[in-house]
N, C-alpha and C positions, 0 to 999 in steps of 0.2 A: 609573515602566518606558516610556517616551520612551528616559529615558537608554540604558537599559538594553539598550533596540533598535538605540540606534544604537551602543554596544558591538557588542551582536552584530554590526551588520554592516560594521564596523571589522574586525573579525575574519573576515570571509568574505571581505574585500578583503585582508586581510594575508595570508591560505591562497593564494588564488589567487594572489598578488604574491610568494608566498615556492617555488609551482612554477614559476612562468613563470621569475624568475631563476637555480634553482638545477634546472636540469630531468634534470639528469642525479642530483644526491641523491635530487627528487622522485620520482622514477621508479623508484630502488630499492625506496625508505622503501616507498610504495605496493603494489609489485610482492608485497610478502608478503603483504600482505591482503587483495588481490585475489584472488593466488594461493588463499588459504585460504578468503574468500568458492569459487571457483570450486567448490572441491578440496567441500566442505560444501552447498549448493546445489547445486552439480552435480548432483552423488549423489543429492541428493534427491528430484531435479526426476525424470533418468532411473527409480529405485528406484521413485515414484509412478509416473509415467507408465505403466514396466509390470506393475506392477500394475491397477491401471487396466483394461489393455489385456489382461493375462494373467484378469480374473474378467473382464472381458464377451466371453472367448473360452470359457472353462466357462462360462458363463450361457446361451449357446447347446446346450451338452449338455444343459446341468438344470443346476445348481447340488446339487440334493434327488437326482440320479440314481445309481443303482447297477447292477451288471453281474453276470452271471454267465459265469463265466468260468473256462481253463483252473489258468490261476496266479496268485495274487497278487500286487499290485504293492509293498504293501508291502516284502514281500522282493525283491525289486529293487531299492526304492530305499536298505536299510537293508545292501546287499550280501550278505544272506544267501540270496540265490538260489538253493535246491536244486535246481538244475535235475532233476538224476536222478530225486529223486524227482517231481518236478508232471508227468516227463516219460511217468510211468506214468498220471499220473490219465488218464482216459477223455476226450475234447473234450465242447466243448457242440455235443451234437446238433439237428438239426430237428422229431426225434422229441421230445429232451429239451423243446424250446419248446412242441411240439403237446401232448405230457404236462402242461405247466404250463399250458398257456392253457385245457386240460380239465376241470381239476380245479373250474375257476369259481366260488368265494367267496374268490377273492385281491382285494382289495379298491386295483388297479395296472393301468397300461399298461401292456401290454408287447409288446415287438418283436425279431426276431430281424435279428441285422445279421453277417457276412464282410465280410473286407475283402481288398482282391490287388492289386497291381502290374503292373502291362500299358502299353502301347503302344497307343495310340488313335489313328486313321487315318481320314481325308477323302478321300475323291477327287471330283469330277466331273467326271470328260475332261481338264476345262483345267486345273484347280486340286487342286491337290495340299498337305496339309501332314499334322504328327503333330501328339503328344502321346507324349513318355517319361516312365515313372513316372508313370502318371497313379493315382489309387488308385478303384477299382472298389470299390464297394460293393452287395453283394446281399444283398437288405434284405427282409422281408417286408411287408405292406400299410400296419400299422397303424407303421411306423417315425416318419410323421410326424408323430404322438399323441407319442411320445414322445421325439422331439427338434425344436426351434423349427425349424421349415420355411419360409420364405418362398420361393414361385415368382415371381419375374420376368415370366415369360411362358410361356405355355403353358397346362401343366396337371401333374397329382399323378395317380398311374397308376391307374386303375378295379381295383376290387375284382373282376372279371372278370380284368383282366389280368394282377394278381396273381395270383392265384388258377390260372388253364390256362398258365402261362407264358408269357407274351408276350412277343416282342424285342423289346421298348421301353424305352426309357431317358429319361433326366433327367442334363444334363452341368450343372458351375458356368458361373458368368458369368467365371472368366478362359479356364477352358476352352474356351467355346465366341467367345472372342474369338480366341486361338491357333490353332483349327480355323477358322472359316469368316470371322472378318475385321469387315469390318462388313453381310454378308449374311443373311439371316433363317435361323438354325436348324432352327427348324421342322420338322417333316415330314422332314429329309432323315437320311438312311443315314450310318453313322459306320460303322467294323469295331475291334469291342473283344476282344484275340486271337485275331485273325481270323479272328470273326463275327459278321455286320449286324445289327445294331440300329437301329430306325426314333427316334430323337430327339421327342418328342413335350413338353416344359418344360424351361427352361432357372432354375437357380436363383439367387436373388437374390440381389447380392453382398453378401458378409458382412464380408471383412476377419479378424483375427487374429492373434493372436503363439504359440500353441501350434500347433507342427506336429496336423495332424490333426484342430484343432476346428473349421477353417475349408471348407465342400464347393464352394469359388469353383475347385479345382482336379479337380473328384470328377468320378465318374461310377454313377449308381443308377439298378441295373436291380433287378426282382423277384426272389426268390431261387430261385421256380420253373423259374424259366428260365437263370439266372445261375448255379445248378448243371450244367446240360450245356456251360456256356464255363471254369467253373473246376470244381476237382477241392476240396471241402471239405475234405477229408481233409486237407488241407495246406493249409490255411490256421488262421486263431485265432479262431472263429466266437464270438459275446458274445451273453446276451438280456439289451436293455436295459430296465428298468423303472424306473417312475416311479410314486411311490404316489397314492394316492386323495386330494384335498381333503380337510384333519385328520385323515387315517388317518400314524403317524410313522411315517419309516424303520426305527426301531430294534424296533419291532414288527412290521412288513412285513417285515425283513431275518429276525429269529426265523419266520416265516411261511415265508417264501420256502425257509430252507434246511430246513425241515423235511422241506416238498413234496419239494425236489429229494433228499432222501436217502429218501423213496418211494422218489421215479422211480428210484433209483441203486439202492431196492434195500440202500439199509445197514444194519447192524444193528448194536444199541448202541452196542457198544464200539467200534466201525469209527468211523474218524478220514472226517471229511468227501475226496472225491476232486476238489469243484468249490472255487472263491475265487467269492466276492461282494466286487466290488469299488466304492468311492464315488468318483464324482468329485470330492466335497470334500475328498478326498487330496489331488487337482492342485496345490490353492490351497494347503496345511497343507503340502504340501515345500516349496511358491518360500517362506514364511514364513519360514521360517528362514532360506535363502540372499539375501531381504530386508532382512532383520533384521541382518545379517551387514555389507552391503552398508554399509546406513545409519551400521552403527560403525565400519568403514573410515572412510568419506570425515569420520564427528567428530574421527577421533585425526590423519588427514593433516590435517584442515584446521584444529583448532584447533593444532596443531604449529606450521604456515605463521601464524597471528593472532596466538601469542605472537612470533616474529618478529618481529612486525608493529607488536604493541606497542612492542616492545622500540626497534624502528624510528625509530617514530615518538616517543616518553619521546627520543630521541638528537636527533632531529631539533629537537625543542620546547624543550630543554636547550640546543643550539647557537643555534637563535634570541632563547632568551632571554638568552646572551650575547654578540648582534648589537645584540641593543636596550636594551641596557643603560640607553647615557647617555639613549635617548629615556624608558624609565619614569622613572630620576630626575626627568627636564622636568618630565614631566606631573603627578607624585607631587610636587611643589614646585609645582607648579602648583595643587594642589587633591585634585588624582585620588586617589581612596580606595581601599585596600588590596582593595576587593570587585570594584570597578570590573579591575583587572589580572589581578586572577585569571577573573573571567568572560572576559576577554579573548583569553586563554593559552589556557586550557582550553575555550574554544568554537574557538578555532583546530584546537587538538589533537581533539576529537571533528572539524570539517567536513573533517578532511584525510584522517580514518579513513572518513569516509563516499563521500567522493570513490571512496578505495578500493573501496571495498566495491561503488558504482556501475559503477567498470569491472569487479568480479567478476563482479556481477548481468548487463551486458552480454554477457559473454564466454558466459556460461549461455547466455542468451538465443541469441547467433548459432549456439553448440555445437549446441542443440538446431532449429534453422532445419535445420543441414547434415544432420542424423542422422534430421529430417523428409524430409526426400528422400531421402538415400540407402539408410534402411529401410524407409520409408514405414509408418512406424511415429507417431501422433501424438504427441509431446512436445511437453508445453506448462507453462509457466516461470508456477505459479499465485502468486496475491495472496498466499497467505498465506505464499509461498518469499520472494519479495520482502519482507514486511514481516519475516520471521527473519532475513533478511541486512542489512538494516537496522539489527535491534537488535544483533546482532552489532558490526558496525562502528562500531555506537556506544557498544558495551559499550565495546569495546577503545581507542576515542576518550578513554571516562572514562578506564580504568586509565592507561590512557599520557599524561594529560593533567594530570592533580592534583600528580604533583611537580613536573616545572616551574613550573605555574601556581602554585601555594607556593611556590617558590625565591622568580618574579617578584615577587608580589604582599609580599614580606620583603624585600626590597631599600633597602634605608638613601640616601636620596633623594639625600643629600652624596655620600656614595660611590661611586653610579651613575653620578653627573654627574662625575667624575670619575675613570671606567675609563674606559681609554682599552684599544678593541677593535681 
């Protein structure tokens, strides 16, 4: 065993000596492996990080949540969006929501929500600030029950404030920073679409990758007051619904669908004039994208790895030729064919792993840059690191076996006489 370890140690030394002695040749050889690992592991790391971020964003909306809206998301996604048809559907209204709530036997939590975009301003006479294209959410009181909401400071609306339409609001963490800086925003008045509202709370920082999934740059106010600030008819309201624990989404959707048809007074032969959209559709729609990106990364990476395998095989054949006299001397002194085989075989694997490590370092550096630039966590997982090392080891095995066999089969007398 010690002898084999010694042979492997020599292989490591020879590999590094080969890289140092022929830097340009070694760089070009390892470049293909490096690019291959960068393509495969880089794409896998980016895709897995994006998927985690998207799933976390969707989880704040509620993975089992669905929405009653004017038009279906599926039609928009598959390119068959018949806007002329859906534009004829009546929009979801407060009356629809109240009628659905009044049914009383629906095992679910429900809330009304409409979203508008406007400029939000703050001024205390000395300090002025504003935020443009801020999403303003007009919500019913049960909004906090249907969506995961955490209050960082201050409080949520009271039921009285929601019912009576008080001019109060809760703002997102990023919006609070942009409007107030280091000042305390609580009990301060801001202007939303020209109307004054009092800030009673700040949402906890959420982050998120999907636009609209985070409350960080939003303003939420009771819909009973917001309907005086915005024209609900010009917005796209929705009813958010979460099934009660132990009650399946499919059963609840069928129940809600029947109630909505009754509220809209649709005859049995008439089709629905509303849509039921599931938040899970967002992740399902992204799955196809993730799969395609992974395949693209694999295809690019495999081509680069094949080129790298040929490059390493070529450099190993050259190395065998350069060391032919040395091989002859070793074999004449009693070195077994297996030792020669292991030496060159190990050297090919080590060269390949060196290229793989360079590729992994590039992936790590690129992910660090993206983390700063995009503000999203990109993590090079231990699983991806192991996959990269396994791929490079496999390339080293494939590319090193034939040069190693050729070295092991050399006749010692002919090898010694060879002039390199």
